[in-house]
NUMARKE-6171 format. One record per atom (N, C-alpha, C): residue in three letters; x, y, z. Coordinates in Angstrom, 3 decimals, decimal comma, m for minus. Example, Ala and Ser with C-alpha at 12.3 -4.5 7.8 and 13.67 -1.06 7.14 Angstrom:
// residues 2
+------+----------+----------+----------+
: type :     east :    north :       up :
+------+----------+----------+----------+
:  ALA :   13,190 :   m5,690 :    7,800 :
:  ALA :   12,300 :   m4,500 :    7,800 :
:  ALA :   13,200 :   m3,300 :    7,800 :
:  SER :   12,850 :   m2,250 :    7,080 :
:  SER :   13,670 :   m1,060 :    7,140 :
:  SER :   12,900 :    0,030 :    7,870 :
+------+----------+----------+----------+
// end
This chain:
// residues 46
+------+----------+----------+----------+
: type :     east :    north :       up :
+------+----------+----------+----------+
:  UNK :  155,105 :   76,655 :    5,110 :
:  UNK :  156,409 :   77,179 :    4,776 :
:  UNK :  157,050 :   77,755 :    6,038 :
:  UNK :  158,299 :   77,431 :    6,278 :
:  UNK :  158,988 :   77,921 :    7,470 :
:  UNK :  159,972 :   79,030 :    7,100 :
:  UNK :  160,161 :   79,918 :    8,030 :
:  UNK :  161,106 :   81,014 :    7,843 :
:  UNK :  162,507 :   80,509 :    8,177 :
:  UNK :  163,432 :   80,649 :    7,264 :
:  UNK :  164,782 :   80,119 :    7,473 :
:  UNK :  165,721 :   81,120 :    8,136 :
:  UNK :  165,294 :   82,356 :    8,266 :
:  UNK :  166,138 :   83,383 :    8,872 :
:  UNK :  165,762 :   83,561 :   10,339 :
:  UNK :  166,778 :   83,678 :   11,212 :
:  UNK :  166,442 :   83,904 :   12,622 :
:  UNK :  165,839 :   85,288 :   12,816 :
:  UNK :  164,949 :   85,392 :   13,769 :
:  UNK :  164,336 :   86,682 :   14,068 :
:  UNK :  165,332 :   87,525 :   14,860 :
:  UNK :  165,419 :   88,798 :   14,508 :
:  UNK :  166,266 :   89,692 :   15,273 :
:  UNK :  165,458 :   90,290 :   16,413 :
:  UNK :  166,074 :   90,331 :   17,557 :
:  UNK :  165,428 :   90,875 :   18,737 :
:  UNK :  166,098 :   92,207 :   19,053 :
:  UNK :  165,301 :   93,249 :   19,075 :
:  UNK :  165,821 :   94,558 :   19,422 :
:  UNK :  165,496 :   94,822 :   20,876 :
:  UNK :  166,520 :   95,073 :   21,664 :
:  UNK :  166,276 :   95,375 :   23,058 :
:  UNK :  167,160 :   96,532 :   23,496 :
:  UNK :  166,691 :   97,250 :   24,467 :
:  UNK :  167,427 :   98,398 :   24,980 :
:  UNK :  168,444 :   97,892 :   25,994 :
:  UNK :  169,716 :   98,240 :   25,830 :
:  UNK :  170,727 :   97,789 :   26,788 :
:  UNK :  170,470 :   98,361 :   28,185 :
:  UNK :  170,755 :   97,597 :   29,189 :
:  UNK :  170,574 :   98,007 :   30,572 :
:  UNK :  171,776 :   98,822 :   31,027 :
:  UNK :  171,538 :   99,848 :   31,819 :
:  UNK :  172,623 :  100,671 :   32,343 :
:  UNK :  173,196 :  100,039 :   33,603 :
:  UNK :  174,504 :  100,073 :   33,709 :
:  UNK :  175,214 :   99,588 :   34,882 :
:  UNK :  176,085 :  100,709 :   35,416 :
:  UNK :  176,433 :  100,618 :   36,682 :
:  UNK :  177,316 :  101,592 :   37,304 :
:  UNK :  178,764 :  101,155 :   37,130 :
:  UNK :  179,593 :  102,031 :   36,576 :
:  UNK :  181,035 :  101,800 :   36,530 :
:  UNK :  181,583 :  102,346 :   37,838 :
:  UNK :  181,934 :  101,457 :   38,762 :
:  UNK :  182,260 :  101,860 :   40,125 :
:  UNK :  183,481 :  102,773 :   40,206 :
:  UNK :  184,429 :  102,606 :   39,334 :
:  UNK :  185,643 :  103,413 :   39,384 :
:  UNK :  185,410 :  104,880 :   39,058 :
:  UNK :  184,472 :  105,160 :   38,163 :
:  UNK :  184,250 :  106,534 :   37,716 :
:  UNK :  182,881 :  107,072 :   38,089 :
:  UNK :  181,944 :  106,206 :   38,507 :
:  UNK :  180,598 :  106,642 :   38,847 :
:  UNK :  179,740 :  106,923 :   37,629 :
:  UNK :  180,172 :  106,454 :   36,452 :
:  UNK :  179,429 :  106,704 :   35,229 :
:  UNK :  178,493 :  105,547 :   34,892 :
:  UNK :  177,442 :  105,887 :   34,144 :
:  UNK :  176,518 :  104,864 :   33,643 :
:  UNK :  177,169 :  104,206 :   32,433 :
:  UNK :  177,088 :  102,879 :   32,385 :
:  UNK :  177,734 :  102,113 :   31,323 :
:  UNK :  176,750 :  101,104 :   30,775 :
:  UNK :  176,805 :  100,909 :   29,464 :
:  UNK :  176,007 :   99,866 :   28,826 :
:  UNK :  176,888 :   99,176 :   27,795 :
:  UNK :  176,684 :   97,886 :   27,639 :
:  UNK :  177,475 :   97,127 :   26,672 :
:  UNK :  176,562 :   96,688 :   25,543 :
:  UNK :  176,902 :   97,046 :   24,313 :
:  UNK :  176,220 :   96,512 :   23,153 :
:  UNK :  177,194 :   96,414 :   22,005 :
:  UNK :  176,926 :   95,415 :   21,172 :
:  UNK :  177,824 :   95,033 :   20,084 :
:  UNK :  179,238 :   94,760 :   20,593 :
:  UNK :  179,322 :   94,243 :   21,823 :
:  UNK :  180,592 :   93,837 :   22,389 :
:  UNK :  181,459 :   94,965 :   22,915 :
:  UNK :  180,954 :   96,183 :   22,948 :
:  UNK :  181,755 :   97,318 :   23,404 :
:  UNK :  181,035 :   98,061 :   24,523 :
:  UNK :  181,823 :   98,645 :   25,436 :
:  UNK :  181,257 :   99,454 :   26,508 :
:  UNK :  181,037 :  100,874 :   26,022 :
:  UNK :  179,907 :  101,451 :   26,408 :
:  UNK :  179,580 :  102,833 :   26,074 :
:  UNK :  179,197 :  103,535 :   27,374 :
:  UNK :  179,694 :  104,767 :   27,547 :
:  UNK :  179,456 :  105,524 :   28,773 :
:  UNK :  178,502 :  106,673 :   28,490 :
:  UNK :  177,618 :  106,974 :   29,470 :
:  UNK :  176,525 :  107,918 :   29,251 :
:  UNK :  176,433 :  109,003 :   30,308 :
:  UNK :  177,506 :  109,350 :   30,948 :
:  UNK :  177,454 :  110,394 :   31,971 :
:  UNK :  177,255 :  109,803 :   33,355 :
:  UNK :  177,027 :  110,661 :   34,306 :
:  UNK :  176,902 :  110,249 :   35,703 :
:  UNK :  175,720 :  109,289 :   35,890 :
:  UNK :  175,968 :  108,183 :   36,600 :
:  UNK :  174,950 :  107,167 :   36,838 :
:  UNK :  173,793 :  107,760 :   37,641 :
:  UNK :  172,572 :  107,536 :   37,204 :
:  UNK :  171,387 :  108,013 :   37,893 :
:  UNK :  170,926 :  109,392 :   37,427 :
:  UNK :  171,708 :  110,040 :   36,578 :
:  UNK :  171,329 :  111,362 :   36,095 :
:  UNK :  170,299 :  111,246 :   34,963 :
:  UNK :  169,495 :  112,286 :   34,772 :
:  UNK :  168,530 :  112,265 :   33,670 :
:  UNK :  169,221 :  112,139 :   32,307 :
:  UNK :  170,405 :  112,720 :   32,192 :
:  UNK :  171,144 :  112,645 :   30,924 :
:  UNK :  171,486 :  111,198 :   30,571 :
:  UNK :  171,900 :  110,424 :   31,547 :
:  UNK :  172,273 :  109,032 :   31,294 :
:  UNK :  171,058 :  108,216 :   30,846 :
:  UNK :  169,908 :  108,481 :   31,425 :
:  UNK :  168,702 :  107,729 :   31,059 :
:  UNK :  168,145 :  108,147 :   29,717 :
:  UNK :  168,350 :  109,384 :   29,319 :
:  UNK :  167,880 :  109,846 :   28,020 :
:  UNK :  168,621 :  109,162 :   26,886 :
:  UNK :  169,900 :  109,001 :   27,051 :
:  UNK :  170,714 :  108,430 :   25,986 :
:  UNK :  170,407 :  106,967 :   25,886 :
+------+----------+----------+----------+
// end
């Protein structure tokens, strides 16, 4: 018997630097989300 539903893959979005503001940015579900200053512990926690 084969599974007819695709498997969902859960992955943690990668942080990128928003050069204009210096903030950490990640894109998921098609939208950008900002997490504070890039490289800060706060940005990595979120």
